[in-house]
N, CA, C and O atoms as a Maestro MAE file, in Angstrom:
{
 s_m_m2io_version
 :::
 2.0.0
}

f_m_ct {
 s_m_title
 :::
 protein
 m_atom[340] {
  # First column is atom index #
  i_m_mmod_type
  r_m_x_coord
  r_m_y_coord
  r_m_z_coord
  i_m_residue_number
  s_m_chain_name
  s_m_pdb_residue_name
  s_m_pdb_atom_name
  i_m_atomic_number
  :::
  1 25 3.354 5.051 16.372 1 A "UNK " " N  " 7
  2 3 4.025 3.772 16.273 1 A "UNK " " CA " 6
  3 2 5.200 3.919 15.314 1 A "UNK " " C  " 6
  4 15 5.069 4.530 14.254 1 A "UNK " " O  " 8
  5 25 6.332 3.368 15.681 2 A "UNK " " N  " 7
  6 3 7.527 3.461 14.856 2 A "UNK " " CA " 6
  7 2 8.108 2.070 14.635 2 A "UNK " " C  " 6
  8 15 8.165 1.259 15.558 2 A "UNK " " O  " 8
  9 25 8.537 1.802 13.410 3 A "UNK " " N  " 7
  10 3 9.192 0.538 13.084 3 A "UNK " " CA " 6
  11 2 10.566 0.853 12.507 3 A "UNK " " C  " 6
  12 15 10.735 1.851 11.807 3 A "UNK " " O  " 8
  13 25 11.552 0.000 12.802 4 A "UNK " " N  " 7
  14 3 12.910 0.183 12.308 4 A "UNK " " CA " 6
  15 2 13.377 -1.062 11.567 4 A "UNK " " C  " 6
  16 15 12.741 -2.115 11.602 4 A "UNK " " O  " 8
  17 25 14.511 -0.902 10.897 5 A "UNK " " N  " 7
  18 3 15.232 -2.028 10.321 5 A "UNK " " CA " 6
  19 2 14.376 -2.956 9.485 5 A "UNK " " C  " 6
  20 15 14.033 -4.059 9.912 5 A "UNK " " O  " 8
  21 25 14.044 -2.511 8.321 6 A "UNK " " N  " 7
  22 3 13.292 -3.365 7.422 6 A "UNK " " CA " 6
  23 2 13.140 -2.732 6.062 6 A "UNK " " C  " 6
  24 15 13.679 -1.662 5.781 6 A "UNK " " O  " 8
  25 25 12.407 -3.408 5.241 7 A "UNK " " N  " 7
  26 3 12.085 -2.940 3.904 7 A "UNK " " CA " 6
  27 2 10.581 -2.764 3.870 7 A "UNK " " C  " 6
  28 15 9.836 -3.717 4.095 7 A "UNK " " O  " 8
  29 25 10.130 -1.551 3.590 8 A "UNK " " N  " 7
  30 3 8.714 -1.237 3.642 8 A "UNK " " CA " 6
  31 2 8.229 -0.673 2.320 8 A "UNK " " C  " 6
  32 15 8.959 0.057 1.648 8 A "UNK " " O  " 8
  33 25 7.013 -1.002 1.946 9 A "UNK " " N  " 7
  34 3 6.360 -0.439 0.773 9 A "UNK " " CA " 6
  35 2 5.171 0.357 1.283 9 A "UNK " " C  " 6
  36 15 4.289 -0.187 1.947 9 A "UNK " " O  " 8
  37 25 5.151 1.641 0.972 10 A "UNK " " N  " 7
  38 3 4.055 2.516 1.384 10 A "UNK " " CA " 6
  39 2 3.205 2.816 0.155 10 A "UNK " " C  " 6
  40 15 3.699 3.374 -0.824 10 A "UNK " " O  " 8
  41 25 1.927 2.447 0.207 11 A "UNK " " N  " 7
  42 3 1.009 2.674 -0.905 11 A "UNK " " CA " 6
  43 2 -0.021 3.708 -0.487 11 A "UNK " " C  " 6
  44 15 -0.738 3.517 0.495 11 A "UNK " " O  " 8
  45 25 -0.094 4.796 -1.226 12 A "UNK " " N  " 7
  46 3 -1.106 5.829 -1.004 12 A "UNK " " CA " 6
  47 2 -2.124 5.749 -2.123 12 A "UNK " " C  " 6
  48 15 -1.779 5.510 -3.280 12 A "UNK " " O  " 8
  49 25 -3.372 5.952 -1.768 13 A "UNK " " N  " 7
  50 3 -4.405 5.991 -2.788 13 A "UNK " " CA " 6
  51 2 -5.438 7.033 -2.408 13 A "UNK " " C  " 6
  52 15 -5.622 7.339 -1.230 13 A "UNK " " O  " 8
  53 25 -6.103 7.567 -3.401 14 A "UNK " " N  " 7
  54 3 -7.174 8.523 -3.158 14 A "UNK " " CA " 6
  55 2 -8.331 8.193 -4.082 14 A "UNK " " C  " 6
  56 15 -8.138 7.658 -5.174 14 A "UNK " " O  " 8
  57 25 -9.507 8.509 -3.643 15 A "UNK " " N  " 7
  58 3 -10.715 8.256 -4.429 15 A "UNK " " CA " 6
  59 2 -11.514 9.552 -4.483 15 A "UNK " " C  " 6
  60 15 -12.437 9.747 -3.692 15 A "UNK " " O  " 8
  61 25 -11.167 10.432 -5.405 16 A "UNK " " N  " 7
  62 3 -11.819 11.742 -5.451 16 A "UNK " " CA " 6
  63 2 -13.277 11.705 -5.875 16 A "UNK " " C  " 6
  64 15 -14.014 12.660 -5.632 16 A "UNK " " O  " 8
  65 25 -13.701 10.628 -6.498 17 A "UNK " " N  " 7
  66 3 -15.083 10.525 -6.963 17 A "UNK " " CA " 6
  67 2 -15.751 9.339 -6.299 17 A "UNK " " C  " 6
  68 15 -15.107 8.338 -5.988 17 A "UNK " " O  " 8
  69 25 -17.031 9.462 -6.088 18 A "UNK " " N  " 7
  70 3 -17.810 8.319 -5.608 18 A "UNK " " CA " 6
  71 2 -18.375 7.633 -6.834 18 A "UNK " " C  " 6
  72 15 -19.569 7.716 -7.122 18 A "UNK " " O  " 8
  73 25 -17.504 6.961 -7.540 19 A "UNK " " N  " 7
  74 3 -17.855 6.365 -8.812 19 A "UNK " " CA " 6
  75 2 -17.383 4.919 -8.819 19 A "UNK " " C  " 6
  76 15 -16.407 4.581 -8.150 19 A "UNK " " O  " 8
  77 25 -18.055 4.079 -9.558 20 A "UNK " " N  " 7
  78 3 -17.701 2.664 -9.603 20 A "UNK " " CA " 6
  79 2 -16.326 2.422 -10.211 20 A "UNK " " C  " 6
  80 15 -15.728 1.374 -9.967 20 A "UNK " " O  " 8
  81 25 -15.810 3.365 -10.995 21 A "UNK " " N  " 7
  82 3 -14.501 3.153 -11.598 21 A "UNK " " CA " 6
  83 2 -13.399 3.121 -10.541 21 A "UNK " " C  " 6
  84 15 -12.314 2.602 -10.802 21 A "UNK " " O  " 8
  85 25 -13.657 3.663 -9.360 22 A "UNK " " N  " 7
  86 3 -12.670 3.663 -8.294 22 A "UNK " " CA " 6
  87 2 -12.875 2.536 -7.296 22 A "UNK " " C  " 6
  88 15 -12.107 2.409 -6.342 22 A "UNK " " O  " 8
  89 25 -13.882 1.729 -7.498 23 A "UNK " " N  " 7
  90 3 -14.133 0.616 -6.584 23 A "UNK " " CA " 6
  91 2 -13.079 -0.460 -6.789 23 A "UNK " " C  " 6
  92 15 -12.733 -0.792 -7.923 23 A "UNK " " O  " 8
  93 25 -12.572 -1.000 -5.696 24 A "UNK " " N  " 7
  94 3 -11.540 -2.024 -5.757 24 A "UNK " " CA " 6
  95 2 -11.964 -3.190 -4.882 24 A "UNK " " C  " 6
  96 15 -12.390 -2.995 -3.743 24 A "UNK " " O  " 8
  97 25 -11.852 -4.387 -5.402 25 A "UNK " " N  " 7
  98 3 -12.188 -5.575 -4.631 25 A "UNK " " CA " 6
  99 2 -10.931 -6.121 -3.965 25 A "UNK " " C  " 6
  100 15 -10.038 -6.636 -4.637 25 A "UNK " " O  " 8
  101 25 -10.867 -6.009 -2.666 26 A "UNK " " N  " 7
  102 3 -9.715 -6.510 -1.929 26 A "UNK " " CA " 6
  103 2 -9.786 -8.028 -1.763 26 A "UNK " " C  " 6
  104 15 -8.763 -8.661 -1.502 26 A "UNK " " O  " 8
  105 25 -10.965 -8.620 -1.907 27 A "UNK " " N  " 7
  106 3 -11.118 -10.063 -1.750 27 A "UNK " " CA " 6
  107 2 -10.352 -10.839 -2.811 27 A "UNK " " C  " 6
  108 15 -9.941 -11.972 -2.561 27 A "UNK " " O  " 8
  109 25 -10.151 -10.260 -3.980 28 A "UNK " " N  " 7
  110 3 -9.496 -10.961 -5.082 28 A "UNK " " CA " 6
  111 2 -7.996 -10.709 -5.125 28 A "UNK " " C  " 6
  112 15 -7.327 -11.126 -6.070 28 A "UNK " " O  " 8
  113 25 -7.463 -10.035 -4.117 29 A "UNK " " N  " 7
  114 3 -6.040 -9.727 -4.110 29 A "UNK " " CA " 6
  115 2 -5.310 -10.618 -3.114 29 A "UNK " " C  " 6
  116 15 -5.928 -11.398 -2.390 29 A "UNK " " O  " 8
  117 25 -4.004 -10.492 -3.090 30 A "UNK " " N  " 7
  118 3 -3.182 -11.223 -2.130 30 A "UNK " " CA " 6
  119 2 -2.768 -10.334 -0.970 30 A "UNK " " C  " 6
  120 15 -1.795 -10.640 -0.281 30 A "UNK " " O  " 8
  121 25 -3.490 -9.231 -0.738 31 A "UNK " " N  " 7
  122 3 -3.098 -8.309 0.318 31 A "UNK " " CA " 6
  123 2 -3.078 -8.958 1.699 31 A "UNK " " C  " 6
  124 15 -2.294 -8.550 2.555 31 A "UNK " " O  " 8
  125 25 -3.923 -9.957 1.931 32 A "UNK " " N  " 7
  126 3 -3.938 -10.605 3.243 32 A "UNK " " CA " 6
  127 2 -2.577 -11.220 3.570 32 A "UNK " " C  " 6
  128 15 -2.239 -11.394 4.741 32 A "UNK " " O  " 8
  129 25 -1.814 -11.542 2.560 33 A "UNK " " N  " 7
  130 3 -0.501 -12.142 2.747 33 A "UNK " " CA " 6
  131 2 0.533 -11.115 3.188 33 A "UNK " " C  " 6
  132 15 1.452 -11.453 3.934 33 A "UNK " " O  " 8
  133 25 0.405 -9.886 2.749 34 A "UNK " " N  " 7
  134 3 1.446 -8.897 2.959 34 A "UNK " " CA " 6
  135 2 1.111 -7.787 3.954 34 A "UNK " " C  " 6
  136 15 2.022 -7.116 4.439 34 A "UNK " " O  " 8
  137 25 -0.145 -7.577 4.266 35 A "UNK " " N  " 7
  138 3 -0.528 -6.407 5.054 35 A "UNK " " CA " 6
  139 2 0.193 -6.373 6.390 35 A "UNK " " C  " 6
  140 15 0.110 -7.312 7.181 35 A "UNK " " O  " 8
  141 25 0.898 -5.283 6.629 36 A "UNK " " N  " 7
  142 3 1.657 -5.094 7.858 36 A "UNK " " CA " 6
  143 2 0.944 -4.110 8.764 36 A "UNK " " C  " 6
  144 15 0.874 -4.307 9.977 36 A "UNK " " O  " 8
  145 25 0.418 -3.058 8.176 37 A "UNK " " N  " 7
  146 3 -0.260 -2.026 8.938 37 A "UNK " " CA " 6
  147 2 -1.123 -1.217 7.987 37 A "UNK " " C  " 6
  148 15 -0.789 -1.081 6.810 37 A "UNK " " O  " 8
  149 25 -2.211 -0.688 8.473 38 A "UNK " " N  " 7
  150 3 -3.078 0.152 7.646 38 A "UNK " " CA " 6
  151 2 -3.127 1.549 8.242 38 A "UNK " " C  " 6
  152 15 -2.961 1.728 9.449 38 A "UNK " " O  " 8
  153 25 -3.353 2.520 7.400 39 A "UNK " " N  " 7
  154 3 -3.393 3.903 7.849 39 A "UNK " " CA " 6
  155 2 -4.732 4.284 8.443 39 A "UNK " " C  " 6
  156 15 -5.587 3.434 8.691 39 A "UNK " " O  " 8
  157 25 -4.896 5.553 8.661 40 A "UNK " " N  " 7
  158 3 -6.112 6.106 9.234 40 A "UNK " " CA " 6
  159 2 -7.267 5.997 8.258 40 A "UNK " " C  " 6
  160 15 -7.087 6.179 7.054 40 A "UNK " " O  " 8
  161 25 -8.444 5.703 8.768 41 A "UNK " " N  " 7
  162 3 -9.632 5.628 7.923 41 A "UNK " " CA " 6
  163 2 -9.882 6.984 7.281 41 A "UNK " " C  " 6
  164 15 -9.916 8.008 7.963 41 A "UNK " " O  " 8
  165 25 -10.053 6.980 5.990 42 A "UNK " " N  " 7
  166 3 -10.277 8.206 5.241 42 A "UNK " " CA " 6
  167 2 -11.230 7.872 4.110 42 A "UNK " " C  " 6
  168 15 -10.922 7.022 3.276 42 A "UNK " " O  " 8
  169 25 -12.365 8.515 4.067 43 A "UNK " " N  " 7
  170 3 -13.353 8.213 3.034 43 A "UNK " " CA " 6
  171 2 -12.854 8.536 1.634 43 A "UNK " " C  " 6
  172 15 -13.356 7.975 0.659 43 A "UNK " " O  " 8
  173 25 -11.879 9.426 1.515 44 A "UNK " " N  " 7
  174 3 -11.382 9.837 0.203 44 A "UNK " " CA " 6
  175 2 -10.046 9.205 -0.161 44 A "UNK " " C  " 6
  176 15 -9.436 9.585 -1.160 44 A "UNK " " O  " 8
  177 25 -9.589 8.258 0.626 45 A "UNK " " N  " 7
  178 3 -8.320 7.615 0.321 45 A "UNK " " CA " 6
  179 2 -7.696 7.044 1.568 45 A "UNK " " C  " 6
  180 15 -8.358 6.917 2.598 45 A "UNK " " O  " 8
  181 25 -6.427 6.700 1.484 46 A "UNK " " N  " 7
  182 3 -5.746 6.142 2.640 46 A "UNK " " CA " 6
  183 2 -4.326 5.739 2.323 46 A "UNK " " C  " 6
  184 15 -3.826 5.966 1.222 46 A "UNK " " O  " 8
  185 25 -3.684 5.137 3.307 47 A "UNK " " N  " 7
  186 3 -2.309 4.675 3.192 47 A "UNK " " CA " 6
  187 2 -2.226 3.259 3.731 47 A "UNK " " C  " 6
  188 15 -2.808 2.941 4.768 47 A "UNK " " O  " 8
  189 25 -1.505 2.421 3.025 48 A "UNK " " N  " 7
  190 3 -1.242 1.063 3.490 48 A "UNK " " CA " 6
  191 2 0.263 0.868 3.501 48 A "UNK " " C  " 6
  192 15 0.957 1.317 2.589 48 A "UNK " " O  " 8
  193 25 0.769 0.202 4.528 49 A "UNK " " N  " 7
  194 3 2.199 -0.052 4.633 49 A "UNK " " CA " 6
  195 2 2.411 -1.552 4.752 49 A "UNK " " C  " 6
  196 15 1.788 -2.220 5.577 49 A "UNK " " O  " 8
  197 25 3.297 -2.065 3.917 50 A "UNK " " N  " 7
  198 3 3.595 -3.489 3.875 50 A "UNK " " CA " 6
  199 2 5.061 -3.698 4.209 50 A "UNK " " C  " 6
  200 15 5.904 -2.867 3.872 50 A "UNK " " O  " 8
  201 25 5.361 -4.796 4.865 51 A "UNK " " N  " 7
  202 3 6.750 -5.156 5.124 51 A "UNK " " CA " 6
  203 2 7.154 -6.220 4.110 51 A "UNK " " C  " 6
  204 15 6.420 -7.183 3.886 51 A "UNK " " O  " 8
  205 25 8.305 -6.044 3.508 52 A "UNK " " N  " 7
  206 3 8.789 -6.987 2.494 52 A "UNK " " CA " 6
  207 2 10.059 -7.677 2.985 52 A "UNK " " C  " 6
  208 15 10.835 -7.102 3.747 52 A "UNK " " O  " 8
  209 25 10.258 -8.912 2.541 53 A "UNK " " N  " 7
  210 3 11.460 -9.672 2.910 53 A "UNK " " CA " 6
  211 2 12.695 -9.176 2.164 53 A "UNK " " C  " 6
  212 15 13.798 -9.171 2.709 53 A "UNK " " O  " 8
  213 25 12.503 -8.758 0.911 54 A "UNK " " N  " 7
  214 3 13.626 -8.315 0.095 54 A "UNK " " CA " 6
  215 2 13.110 -7.354 -0.975 54 A "UNK " " C  " 6
  216 15 11.907 -7.116 -1.084 54 A "UNK " " O  " 8
  217 25 14.035 -6.806 -1.760 55 A "UNK " " N  " 7
  218 3 13.665 -5.835 -2.784 55 A "UNK " " CA " 6
  219 2 12.759 -6.449 -3.845 55 A "UNK " " C  " 6
  220 15 11.876 -5.771 -4.371 55 A "UNK " " O  " 8
  221 25 12.965 -7.711 -4.162 56 A "UNK " " N  " 7
  222 3 12.117 -8.388 -5.148 56 A "UNK " " CA " 6
  223 2 10.660 -8.450 -4.666 56 A "UNK " " C  " 6
  224 15 9.735 -8.201 -5.439 56 A "UNK " " O  " 8
  225 25 10.467 -8.780 -3.396 57 A "UNK " " N  " 7
  226 3 9.106 -8.821 -2.858 57 A "UNK " " CA " 6
  227 2 8.511 -7.412 -2.768 57 A "UNK " " C  " 6
  228 15 7.316 -7.237 -3.008 57 A "UNK " " O  " 8
  229 25 9.321 -6.411 -2.427 58 A "UNK " " N  " 7
  230 3 8.840 -5.028 -2.386 58 A "UNK " " CA " 6
  231 2 8.364 -4.585 -3.760 58 A "UNK " " C  " 6
  232 15 7.321 -3.943 -3.888 58 A "UNK " " O  " 8
  233 25 9.131 -4.929 -4.785 59 A "UNK " " N  " 7
  234 3 8.740 -4.607 -6.155 59 A "UNK " " CA " 6
  235 2 7.442 -5.320 -6.530 59 A "UNK " " C  " 6
  236 15 6.578 -4.738 -7.185 59 A "UNK " " O  " 8
  237 25 7.307 -6.572 -6.118 60 A "UNK " " N  " 7
  238 3 6.083 -7.332 -6.398 60 A "UNK " " CA " 6
  239 2 4.869 -6.669 -5.737 60 A "UNK " " C  " 6
  240 15 3.824 -6.515 -6.369 60 A "UNK " " O  " 8
  241 25 5.009 -6.281 -4.477 61 A "UNK " " N  " 7
  242 3 3.906 -5.626 -3.763 61 A "UNK " " CA " 6
  243 2 3.520 -4.326 -4.455 61 A "UNK " " C  " 6
  244 15 2.337 -4.051 -4.655 61 A "UNK " " O  " 8
  245 25 4.516 -3.527 -4.819 62 A "UNK " " N  " 7
  246 3 4.251 -2.228 -5.439 62 A "UNK " " CA " 6
  247 2 3.592 -2.351 -6.805 62 A "UNK " " C  " 6
  248 15 2.813 -1.482 -7.197 62 A "UNK " " O  " 8
  249 25 3.894 -3.415 -7.530 63 A "UNK " " N  " 7
  250 3 3.405 -3.536 -8.902 63 A "UNK " " CA " 6
  251 2 2.301 -4.568 -9.115 63 A "UNK " " C  " 6
  252 15 1.880 -4.787 -10.251 63 A "UNK " " O  " 8
  253 25 1.830 -5.198 -8.058 64 A "UNK " " N  " 7
  254 3 0.762 -6.197 -8.170 64 A "UNK " " CA " 6
  255 2 -0.287 -5.966 -7.093 64 A "UNK " " C  " 6
  256 15 -0.387 -6.735 -6.136 64 A "UNK " " O  " 8
  257 25 -1.046 -4.934 -7.249 65 A "UNK " " N  " 7
  258 3 -2.117 -4.635 -6.314 65 A "UNK " " CA " 6
  259 2 -3.284 -4.042 -7.086 65 A "UNK " " C  " 6
  260 15 -3.114 -3.642 -8.238 65 A "UNK " " O  " 8
  261 25 -4.458 -3.975 -6.486 66 A "UNK " " N  " 7
  262 3 -5.649 -3.521 -7.215 66 A "UNK " " CA " 6
  263 2 -5.586 -2.079 -7.713 66 A "UNK " " C  " 6
  264 15 -6.369 -1.700 -8.584 66 A "UNK " " O  " 8
  265 25 -4.672 -1.266 -7.181 67 A "UNK " " N  " 7
  266 3 -4.617 0.145 -7.557 67 A "UNK " " CA " 6
  267 2 -3.655 0.438 -8.701 67 A "UNK " " C  " 6
  268 15 -3.658 1.553 -9.223 67 A "UNK " " O  " 8
  269 25 -2.835 -0.521 -9.106 68 A "UNK " " N  " 7
  270 3 -1.716 -0.270 -10.015 68 A "UNK " " CA " 6
  271 2 -2.106 0.363 -11.345 68 A "UNK " " C  " 6
  272 15 -1.345 1.175 -11.873 68 A "UNK " " O  " 8
  273 25 -3.237 0.028 -11.890 69 A "UNK " " N  " 7
  274 3 -3.644 0.579 -13.184 69 A "UNK " " CA " 6
  275 2 -4.556 1.784 -13.052 69 A "UNK " " C  " 6
  276 15 -5.341 2.072 -13.956 69 A "UNK " " O  " 8
  277 25 -4.463 2.475 -11.958 70 A "UNK " " N  " 7
  278 3 -5.343 3.605 -11.697 70 A "UNK " " CA " 6
  279 2 -4.530 4.879 -11.492 70 A "UNK " " C  " 6
  280 15 -3.389 4.822 -11.035 70 A "UNK " " O  " 8
  281 25 -5.106 6.008 -11.822 71 A "UNK " " N  " 7
  282 3 -4.426 7.286 -11.607 71 A "UNK " " CA " 6
  283 2 -4.508 7.738 -10.152 71 A "UNK " " C  " 6
  284 15 -4.001 8.806 -9.810 71 A "UNK " " O  " 8
  285 25 -5.136 6.944 -9.295 72 A "UNK " " N  " 7
  286 3 -5.277 7.308 -7.889 72 A "UNK " " CA " 6
  287 2 -4.165 6.715 -7.030 72 A "UNK " " C  " 6
  288 15 -4.225 6.810 -5.804 72 A "UNK " " O  " 8
  289 25 -3.155 6.108 -7.641 73 A "UNK " " N  " 7
  290 3 -2.175 5.284 -6.938 73 A "UNK " " CA " 6
  291 2 -0.770 5.863 -7.012 73 A "UNK " " C  " 6
  292 15 -0.355 6.372 -8.053 73 A "UNK " " O  " 8
  293 25 -0.037 5.783 -5.902 74 A "UNK " " N  " 7
  294 3 1.401 6.035 -5.924 74 A "UNK " " CA " 6
  295 2 2.034 5.228 -4.802 74 A "UNK " " C  " 6
  296 15 1.373 4.907 -3.814 74 A "UNK " " O  " 8
  297 25 3.306 4.899 -4.948 75 A "UNK " " N  " 7
  298 3 3.971 4.113 -3.914 75 A "UNK " " CA " 6
  299 2 5.387 4.615 -3.684 75 A "UNK " " C  " 6
  300 15 5.964 5.306 -4.524 75 A "UNK " " O  " 8
  301 25 5.943 4.248 -2.518 76 A "UNK " " N  " 7
  302 3 7.317 4.545 -2.166 76 A "UNK " " CA " 6
  303 2 7.880 3.305 -1.485 76 A "UNK " " C  " 6
  304 15 7.151 2.581 -0.808 76 A "UNK " " O  " 8
  305 25 9.178 3.058 -1.662 77 A "UNK " " N  " 7
  306 3 9.845 1.955 -0.984 77 A "UNK " " CA " 6
  307 2 10.875 2.551 -0.035 77 A "UNK " " C  " 6
  308 15 11.706 3.364 -0.440 77 A "UNK " " O  " 8
  309 25 10.815 2.141 1.234 78 A "UNK " " N  " 7
  310 3 11.742 2.607 2.261 78 A "UNK " " CA " 6
  311 2 12.594 1.434 2.704 78 A "UNK " " C  " 6
  312 15 12.083 0.330 2.894 78 A "UNK " " O  " 8
  313 25 13.894 1.664 2.870 79 A "UNK " " N  " 7
  314 3 14.774 0.588 3.307 79 A "UNK " " CA " 6
  315 2 15.631 1.061 4.473 79 A "UNK " " C  " 6
  316 15 16.323 2.074 4.370 79 A "UNK " " O  " 8
  317 25 15.586 0.329 5.579 80 A "UNK " " N  " 7
  318 3 16.468 0.587 6.707 80 A "UNK " " CA " 6
  319 2 16.212 1.874 7.456 80 A "UNK " " C  " 6
  320 15 16.884 2.150 8.450 80 A "UNK " " O  " 8
  321 25 15.266 2.658 7.011 81 A "UNK " " N  " 7
  322 3 14.932 3.896 7.695 81 A "UNK " " CA " 6
  323 2 13.881 3.627 8.758 81 A "UNK " " C  " 6
  324 15 13.212 2.594 8.751 81 A "UNK " " O  " 8
  325 25 13.754 4.562 9.654 82 A "UNK " " N  " 7
  326 3 12.664 4.498 10.621 82 A "UNK " " CA " 6
  327 2 11.420 5.006 9.926 82 A "UNK " " C  " 6
  328 15 11.454 6.045 9.267 82 A "UNK " " O  " 8
  329 25 10.335 4.294 10.065 83 A "UNK " " N  " 7
  330 3 9.082 4.712 9.452 83 A "UNK " " CA " 6
  331 2 8.053 4.881 10.560 83 A "UNK " " C  " 6
  332 15 7.815 3.957 11.337 83 A "UNK " " O  " 8
  333 25 7.450 6.048 10.633 84 A "UNK " " N  " 7
  334 3 6.428 6.325 11.640 84 A "UNK " " CA " 6
  335 2 5.074 6.024 11.059 84 A "UNK " " C  " 6
  336 15 4.749 6.472 9.959 84 A "UNK " " O  " 8
  337 25 4.284 5.273 11.785 85 A "UNK " " N  " 7
  338 3 2.967 4.869 11.324 85 A "UNK " " CA " 6
  339 2 1.904 5.650 12.065 85 A "UNK " " C  " 6
  340 15 0.713 5.458 11.821 85 A "UNK " " O  " 8
  :::
 }
 m_bond[339] {
  # First column is bond index #
  i_m_from
  i_m_to
  i_m_order
  :::
  1 1 2 1
  2 2 3 1
  3 3 4 2
  4 3 5 1
  5 5 6 1
  6 6 7 1
  7 7 8 2
  8 7 9 1
  9 9 10 1
  10 10 11 1
  11 11 12 2
  12 11 13 1
  13 13 14 1
  14 14 15 1
  15 15 16 2
  16 15 17 1
  17 17 18 1
  18 18 19 1
  19 19 20 2
  20 19 21 1
  21 21 22 1
  22 22 23 1
  23 23 24 2
  24 23 25 1
  25 25 26 1
  26 26 27 1
  27 27 28 2
  28 27 29 1
  29 29 30 1
  30 30 31 1
  31 31 32 2
  32 31 33 1
  33 33 34 1
  34 34 35 1
  35 35 36 2
  36 35 37 1
  37 37 38 1
  38 38 39 1
  39 39 40 2
  40 39 41 1
  41 41 42 1
  42 42 43 1
  43 43 44 2
  44 43 45 1
  45 45 46 1
  46 46 47 1
  47 47 48 2
  48 47 49 1
  49 49 50 1
  50 50 51 1
  51 51 52 2
  52 51 53 1
  53 53 54 1
  54 54 55 1
  55 55 56 2
  56 55 57 1
  57 57 58 1
  58 58 59 1
  59 59 60 2
  60 59 61 1
  61 61 62 1
  62 62 63 1
  63 63 64 2
  64 63 65 1
  65 65 66 1
  66 66 67 1
  67 67 68 2
  68 67 69 1
  69 69 70 1
  70 70 71 1
  71 71 72 2
  72 71 73 1
  73 73 74 1
  74 74 75 1
  75 75 76 2
  76 75 77 1
  77 77 78 1
  78 78 79 1
  79 79 80 2
  80 79 81 1
  81 81 82 1
  82 82 83 1
  83 83 84 2
  84 83 85 1
  85 85 86 1
  86 86 87 1
  87 87 88 2
  88 87 89 1
  89 89 90 1
  90 90 91 1
  91 91 92 2
  92 91 93 1
  93 93 94 1
  94 94 95 1
  95 95 96 2
  96 95 97 1
  97 97 98 1
  98 98 99 1
  99 99 100 2
  100 99 101 1
  101 101 102 1
  102 102 103 1
  103 103 104 2
  104 103 105 1
  105 105 106 1
  106 106 107 1
  107 107 108 2
  108 107 109 1
  109 109 110 1
  110 110 111 1
  111 111 112 2
  112 111 113 1
  113 113 114 1
  114 114 115 1
  115 115 116 2
  116 115 117 1
  117 117 118 1
  118 118 119 1
  119 119 120 2
  120 119 121 1
  121 121 122 1
  122 122 123 1
  123 123 124 2
  124 123 125 1
  125 125 126 1
  126 126 127 1
  127 127 128 2
  128 127 129 1
  129 129 130 1
  130 130 131 1
  131 131 132 2
  132 131 133 1
  133 133 134 1
  134 134 135 1
  135 135 136 2
  136 135 137 1
  137 137 138 1
  138 138 139 1
  139 139 140 2
  140 139 141 1
  141 141 142 1
  142 142 143 1
  143 143 144 2
  144 143 145 1
  145 145 146 1
  146 146 147 1
  147 147 148 2
  148 147 149 1
  149 149 150 1
  150 150 151 1
  151 151 152 2
  152 151 153 1
  153 153 154 1
  154 154 155 1
  155 155 156 2
  156 155 157 1
  157 157 158 1
  158 158 159 1
  159 159 160 2
  160 159 161 1
  161 161 162 1
  162 162 163 1
  163 163 164 2
  164 163 165 1
  165 165 166 1
  166 166 167 1
  167 167 168 2
  168 167 169 1
  169 169 170 1
  170 170 171 1
  171 171 172 2
  172 171 173 1
  173 173 174 1
  174 174 175 1
  175 175 176 2
  176 175 177 1
  177 177 178 1
  178 178 179 1
  179 179 180 2
  180 179 181 1
  181 181 182 1
  182 182 183 1
  183 183 184 2
  184 183 185 1
  185 185 186 1
  186 186 187 1
  187 187 188 2
  188 187 189 1
  189 189 190 1
  190 190 191 1
  191 191 192 2
  192 191 193 1
  193 193 194 1
  194 194 195 1
  195 195 196 2
  196 195 197 1
  197 197 198 1
  198 198 199 1
  199 199 200 2
  200 199 201 1
  201 201 202 1
  202 202 203 1
  203 203 204 2
  204 203 205 1
  205 205 206 1
  206 206 207 1
  207 207 208 2
  208 207 209 1
  209 209 210 1
  210 210 211 1
  211 211 212 2
  212 211 213 1
  213 213 214 1
  214 214 215 1
  215 215 216 2
  216 215 217 1
  217 217 218 1
  218 218 219 1
  219 219 220 2
  220 219 221 1
  221 221 222 1
  222 222 223 1
  223 223 224 2
  224 223 225 1
  225 225 226 1
  226 226 227 1
  227 227 228 2
  228 227 229 1
  229 229 230 1
  230 230 231 1
  231 231 232 2
  232 231 233 1
  233 233 234 1
  234 234 235 1
  235 235 236 2
  236 235 237 1
  237 237 238 1
  238 238 239 1
  239 239 240 2
  240 239 241 1
  241 241 242 1
  242 242 243 1
  243 243 244 2
  244 243 245 1
  245 245 246 1
  246 246 247 1
  247 247 248 2
  248 247 249 1
  249 249 250 1
  250 250 251 1
  251 251 252 2
  252 251 253 1
  253 253 254 1
  254 254 255 1
  255 255 256 2
  256 255 257 1
  257 257 258 1
  258 258 259 1
  259 259 260 2
  260 259 261 1
  261 261 262 1
  262 262 263 1
  263 263 264 2
  264 263 265 1
  265 265 266 1
  266 266 267 1
  267 267 268 2
  268 267 269 1
  269 269 270 1
  270 270 271 1
  271 271 272 2
  272 271 273 1
  273 273 274 1
  274 274 275 1
  275 275 276 2
  276 275 277 1
  277 277 278 1
  278 278 279 1
  279 279 280 2
  280 279 281 1
  281 281 282 1
  282 282 283 1
  283 283 284 2
  284 283 285 1
  285 285 286 1
  286 286 287 1
  287 287 288 2
  288 287 289 1
  289 289 290 1
  290 290 291 1
  291 291 292 2
  292 291 293 1
  293 293 294 1
  294 294 295 1
  295 295 296 2
  296 295 297 1
  297 297 298 1
  298 298 299 1
  299 299 300 2
  300 299 301 1
  301 301 302 1
  302 302 303 1
  303 303 304 2
  304 303 305 1
  305 305 306 1
  306 306 307 1
  307 307 308 2
  308 307 309 1
  309 309 310 1
  310 310 311 1
  311 311 312 2
  312 311 313 1
  313 313 314 1
  314 314 315 1
  315 315 316 2
  316 315 317 1
  317 317 318 1
  318 318 319 1
  319 319 320 2
  320 319 321 1
  321 321 322 1
  322 322 323 1
  323 323 324 2
  324 323 325 1
  325 325 326 1
  326 326 327 1
  327 327 328 2
  328 327 329 1
  329 329 330 1
  330 330 331 1
  331 331 332 2
  332 331 333 1
  333 333 334 1
  334 334 335 1
  335 335 336 2
  336 335 337 1
  337 337 338 1
  338 338 339 1
  339 339 340 2
  :::
 }
}
């Protein structure tokens, strides 16, 4: 699947340990508002891709999610490029 012409936030996460410190509650987040597409199921991590209206919203998505204070998190912002899902 390929999407064009937009602003996307790609969030990667990994969970190398089966430990409670890596547990994240998605029910308490606002992800339902932004979720555009989810990556392949992976027991040790995954990728989530969100579509943003503008750079301010992309920054908000990247910096306000359950993974932000964890060492298992990284993000990238793509603008106007083709992104393959």
